[in-house]
N, C-alpha and C positions, 0 to 999 in steps of 0.2 A: 489458823491461817486460811485465807481464801486465795486460791490461785485460779488462773485461767486454764484452758485446755493444753497450753504449752508448758504449764508449770510456772509461769511468771506470776509474781506476787501481786495480788490486788489489795489485800489488807491483812495486817497482822494485829492481833489483840492479845495482850498479856493479861492474864487474870490469875487469881489465887488457885492453888491446887485443889481446894475443897469444892470447887464449882464443877458440876457434871458437864460432860461433853455437850449435851443439848443446850444448857444454859450458856456455855461459852460460845456456841455457835450463834445463839441469839445476840450476844454482845457483838460478835464479829460482823454479822449481817447488818445489824442496826448501825454500826460504825461505818460500814461500807455502802450504805443504801444509795448514796449519790452516784457511786461508781457502778452500781448494779441495775441501773434503770433499763438497760437493753437486754438483760438476762431473761431467757425464756425457761431454761432448765438448769438445775444445779444437781450434782451428784454427791452422795455421801455414803459412808459405810453404815452397817447396822446399828452402831452406837448412837446414831442420830435419828432413829425411827421414833415414832410416837407423836406427841402433840406438836413437835417442831414442824412437821409436814404441813399441818393445818395452819400454824402460825405464819409460815412463809407464804402459803397460798393466799390467806386472808389479808395479810399486811403488805405483801410485796408483789403479789400477782404473778409469781412464777412457780414452777413445779420443782419440788425437792424430791428427787428420785433416789431411793435407797438401792445400792448395788450390793446384792447378796451373793455369797458363795453357794453353790448347789450343795444340798445335803448329801448327794451321791458322790461328790468329789472327795478323794482322800489325799492328804498331803498338801503341799504348797502349790498354789496356782495363781498366777498374776491375772487379775480381773481387769477388763477394760475400764478406764476412767477412774478406778478406785485408787490406783497407786500413784497418780500424778502428784498429789501433795506430798506423799512419802518421798518421791524422787526429788522434789524441791528441798525437803529437809536434808536429804543426802547431799545435794549440791552445797547447801549452807554449811553442813558439817565438814566438808572438804576445804572450806575457806580457812586459811591459816589464822586470820584475825578473829574468827568466830570459834576456833578450836577450844574445846573444853575438856579434853581427855588426857590430861597430864597428871592426874592424881594417882600416884603410885603407892603412897603411904597414907595411913589415916591422918597423920599430922599435917599433910598438905591439903 
């Protein structure tokens, strides 16, 4: 899922579970390229580091910045820009029509 800084959805791409995060990000960015023309910088967590950064720079001419937690930090800490997409997932999860957590028994 690609969201803006307010957490509003720009693009959602559903792919098989056997695709790594970086490959899924490539699919989402490629599918949203028309909507991303004015983007200058995009933030992602450490799972998206590596060749994706160069792929975004070369193909789309914007910066993919990886927001990392400090090695000195212990415990949970909310990092700026990193939890925006997680908050959007939380909003979606609270929507009654999208609710999926009713499985109480293996048979259901």
